N, C-alpha and C positions, 0 to 999 in steps of 0.2 A: 662245305665249300667256304673258303675265306672270301667273303664279299668285299673286304677292304682292299683286295688286290685288283678289283674290277673297276673299270672306268665309269664315270657318270652316265655316258651314253649306253653302255652295256646294261647298267641297272635300270635305266629308263626303258630300254628295249624290252627286257624281261618283264618289267611291270606291265607295259603296254600289251605284250603278247598274252600274259596271264589274264588281263582284263578282257581283251578281245575273245579269248577262248572261254570266258565265263568261269575261270578257275580261281576266283578270288578268295575261296576258303582254303586253298592249299597252303600248307605250312611254309613253303619256300617263298610264296607270294607275300606272306605276312612278314617274313624276314627281310624281303627286298623293301617293303614299306618302311620298316624300322631303319634300314641302312640308308634309305633316301632321306629320311628325317634327320639322321645323324649328320649326314653330309650337308644338308641345308642349314643346320644349326651352325656350322662352321662359317657360313657366309652371311649370317644376319644377326642383329642384336636382340631380337625377341627371342626369349628363352622358352623352348618347348616344355621343359620340365616344370618351370614356374607357371606357365600358362595352364598346363594340364592340371596342376595342383589347385589353381585358382578356379578352374571350371569344376573340379571335383567338389570344392568347397561350396560353390554356388548351387550345385545339385543337392548337397547336403542341406544347404539353407533353404532349399525349395525357392530359389530365386533366379532371376536373370541378371546378367551383368552386360555392361556396354563394351564396345570394342576399345574404348579409351581405357576402361578399368583393366582390361586384359593387357594392354600395352603397359600400363603402370605396374602390373605385377612383375614385368621384366625390367622395370626402372627405365622405361623408354617413354618420352613424351609422344602423345598422339600425333602431333604434327610430323614427327620423324617416323612413327611406326605405320602410319596410314598406308603408305605405298607398299609396305611389306605384308600387310594384313589380308588383302583380298586377292582374288584371282585364282585361276586353276593351279597355280604353284605357290600360292600365298600361305601365309602362316596358319590361317583357319583351315585351309584345305589339308595342309600336312597334319594339323591337329586331328582332323577327321580320319586321316590315315592311322595315326597312333591309336585313337580310340578303337578303330576297327581291328587293328593288329593285336591290341591287347584285350580284346573281348569286352570292352567298356561300352556303355551306351554312347551314342553320338553326342558327346557333351557340348559341342559347338552349338547344338540346338538352343542352348541357354544364353548365347552371346548375341546381343541384338544392338540396334542403333540406340543411342542415348535417349532419344525421344520415346522409345518403345520399351524401356526397361520395366515399367510398371505393368504393362499388358503383356510382355513377353512375345510380341509378334515381330517376325522378320519383315523387312521391307521387300518389295518385289525383286529388286536385284539381288539382295542377300539370299532370298528364298531360292531364286534360280540357281545361284552358286551352290547352295547347300544341297539342293536336289541333284545337280549335276555331279557333285562329289559323291553322293550316295550311290547314284546310278553307276558311276565309274567303279565303285567298290562292289558292284553286283547286286545292290539292293533294289527291289521292285518298288516303284513309286507310281501310283495311279493318280492321286490327288495331292499335289504338292503341299498345300496348306494343311491338310489332314495329316499328311506324313510328318510335317514339322511338328504339329501338335502332339502326335503320337510319340515322336522321338523325344521331345521336351518333357512329356509325362514320364517316359521311361527313365530319363535322367533323374527326375525327382523321385521316382520309386526306388531307383538305385541308391540315391542319396539317403532316403529314409532307412533303407536296410543297412547302409554303412553306419549311420548314426546309431541305430539300435544294436549294431554288432552282429547281426544275422549273416 
């Protein structure tokens, strides 16, 4: 099916129906996520490909990055990017979709507030958003903080494999 011929509301309805049915591992759902990101890219300055590459590099470097650094990767000042970054339809949530659709670890687990780059911890609001996005994708989360730590560790494990060429 050519998703480019479908309307935004049709894409959103299909995505929501798959999520409500718990069918988030279906191939068509993953294609829908990719299409939604493609369409979102047309409406914002933050670049998903650049952001994804920046997050991959952070995982390879076994590091966390700030939201501002992620915006800078797209050549956008934090003051202009901030409103595009967060929320259930924000840049980070769509990056979560991309990671899931492409079988990557949830690389947004390595993107934290500037004050938390050294310890890699998400603030409460960011943690709630990260967990909400993961649950929307059908992932089971019992302890939000533990889930974030596990996802962050998975990113770094993936990065180590990428660096070693395995």
